[in-house]
Backbone as CSV, one residue per row, in Angstrom:
resi,resn,N_x,N_y,N_z,CA_x,CA_y,CA_z,C_x,C_y,C_z
1,MET,65.430,19.199,7.837,64.020,19.503,7.856,63.315,18.525,8.784
2,LYS,62.438,19.038,9.630,61.708,18.177,10.558,60.580,17.455,9.836
3,ASN,60.277,16.272,10.330,59.116,15.540,9.802,57.837,16.185,10.331
4,LEU,56.795,16.071,9.579,55.517,16.638,9.976,54.886,15.753,11.051
5,ASP,54.716,16.277,12.237,54.145,15.535,13.343,52.691,15.964,13.514
6,LEU,51.763,15.181,12.928,50.352,15.536,12.974,49.767,15.394,14.376
7,ASN,50.288,14.447,15.158,49.789,14.286,16.526,50.072,15.534,17.349
8,GLY,51.197,16.151,17.119,51.548,17.365,17.832,50.655,18.543,17.459
9,LEU,50.026,18.476,16.287,49.141,19.542,15.827,47.688,19.307,16.223
10,GLY,47.422,18.199,16.875,46.060,17.898,17.299,45.185,17.364,16.186
11,VAL,45.781,16.810,15.139,45.026,16.254,14.015,44.707,14.804,14.326
12,GLN,43.472,14.395,14.022,43.107,13.007,14.241,42.497,12.422,12.984
13,GLU,42.513,11.101,12.895,42.025,10.403,11.721,40.502,10.538,11.623
14,MET,40.011,10.695,10.389,38.566,10.795,10.174,37.961,9.398,10.142
15,ASN,36.722,9.274,10.637,36.048,7.980,10.530,35.293,7.913,9.204
16,ALA,34.686,6.754,8.920,34.024,6.545,7.631,32.861,7.509,7.434
17,GLU,32.102,7.807,8.490,30.967,8.731,8.379,31.436,10.141,8.018
18,GLU,32.501,10.594,8.621,33.038,11.924,8.315,33.542,12.004,6.884
19,MET,34.053,10.885,6.374,34.556,10.875,4.993,33.416,10.914,3.981
20,ARG,32.238,10.411,4.348,31.085,10.411,3.444,30.359,11.743,3.436
21,GLU,30.491,12.524,4.477,29.792,13.800,4.548,30.271,14.731,3.449
22,ASN,29.331,15.489,2.916,29.660,16.430,1.857,29.201,17.813,2.308
23,ASP,30.138,18.707,2.496,29.821,20.055,2.951,29.912,21.070,1.821
24,GLY,29.792,20.616,0.607,29.832,21.540,-0.524,31.072,21.346,-1.377
25,GLY,32.211,21.280,-0.760,33.433,21.037,-1.490,33.984,22.266,-2.189
26,PHE,34.891,22.029,-3.097,35.641,23.089,-3.764,34.917,23.628,-4.999
27,ILE,34.243,22.768,-5.741,33.633,23.173,-7.008,32.555,24.239,-6.806
28,PRO,31.622,24.086,-5.858,30.647,25.171,-5.666,31.303,26.493,-5.284
29,LEU,32.397,26.422,-4.547,33.119,27.636,-4.188,33.694,28.313,-5.423
30,VAL,34.227,27.531,-6.346,34.771,28.088,-7.593,33.660,28.710,-8.426
31,ILE,32.522,28.007,-8.529,31.401,28.533,-9.316,30.913,29.847,-8.728
32,LEU,30.779,29.900,-7.405,30.357,31.131,-6.749,31.370,32.250,-6.995
33,GLY,32.647,31.934,-6.898,33.686,32.940,-7.124,33.672,33.481,-8.534
34,VAL,33.491,32.608,-9.526,33.460,33.046,-10.926,32.228,33.905,-11.180
35,THR,31.094,33.487,-10.631,29.863,34.256,-10.818,29.990,35.632,-10.185
36,TYR,30.495,35.681,-8.980,30.655,36.952,-8.274,31.653,37.841,-9.001
37,SER,32.764,37.246,-9.456,33.791,38.011,-10.170,33.254,38.552,-11.492
38,ALA,32.460,37.750,-12.192,31.908,38.190,-13.471,31.001,39.402,-13.276
39,GLN,30.216,39.401,-12.202,29.348,40.546,-11.939,30.171,41.797,-11.635
40,LEU,31.250,41.635,-10.880,32.100,42.783,-10.559,32.791,43.327,-11.799
41,VAL,33.264,42.435,-12.659,33.941,42.871,-13.888,32.949,43.585,-14.796
42,ALA,31.728,43.053,-14.919,30.718,43.698,-15.757,30.376,45.081,-15.215
43,ALA,30.248,45.202,-13.909,29.938,46.500,-13.308,31.082,47.490,-13.532
44,ALA,32.311,47.015,-13.403,33.464,47.893,-13.612,33.544,48.354,-15.064
45,CYS,33.269,47.449,-15.995,33.293,47.820,-17.415,32.199,48.834,-17.727
46,GLY,31.011,48.608,-17.178,29.909,49.548,-17.397,30.217,50.918,-16.828
47,THR,30.787,50.943,-15.639,31.146,52.214,-15.008,32.206,52.948,-15.815
48,THR,33.203,52.214,-16.281,34.274,52.816,-17.079,33.714,53.364,-18.403
49,PHE,32.812,52.610,-19.027,32.190,53.068,-20.272,31.423,54.365,-20.052
50,LEU,30.609,54.392,-18.995,29.823,55.594,-18.721,30.712,56.794,-18.380
51,ALA,31.802,56.540,-17.686,32.737,57.628,-17.377,33.369,58.162,-18.662
52,GLY,33.676,57.254,-19.591,34.240,57.672,-20.884,33.255,58.488,-21.696
53,VAL,32.000,58.069,-21.689,30.965,58.815,-22.404,30.815,60.206,-21.797
54,ALA,30.793,60.280,-20.485,30.667,61.581,-19.810,31.850,62.482,-20.131
55,ALA,33.045,61.915,-20.159,34.231,62.712,-20.483,34.169,63.194,-21.931
56,GLY,33.699,62.322,-22.826,33.574,62.729,-24.233,32.563,63.833,-24.418
57,VAL,31.439,63.732,-23.724,30.414,64.780,-23.810,30.964,66.097,-23.248
58,ALA,31.678,66.019,-22.136,32.244,67.229,-21.544,33.234,67.885,-22.489
59,CYS,34.055,67.078,-23.147,35.015,67.640,-24.114,34.299,68.260,-25.310
60,ALA,33.268,67.585,-25.800,32.533,68.107,-26.952,31.852,69.421,-26.611
61,ILE,31.314,69.531,-25.420,30.679,70.796,-25.003,31.714,71.890,-24.852
62,ALA,32.894,71.541,-24.314,33.941,72.540,-24.085,34.515,73.061,-25.405
63,ILE,34.565,72.223,-26.418,35.119,72.635,-27.706,34.180,73.570,-28.436
64,ASP,32.899,73.357,-28.323,31.916,74.203,-29.043,31.822,75.542,-28.455
């Protein structure tokens, strides 16, 4: 296995100012993802429920 050659990849060391900068990080991304996912799951559940109600009504009308 070859050693990882960072110089060959064009990677350079960060200075102290770059290390202090905060561009949001990982946690806000996770919070946004969970919030967005929760809205999608709620919408999917609501849609599935309404489709089930419609199917039940259609069956009840067809039986009568």
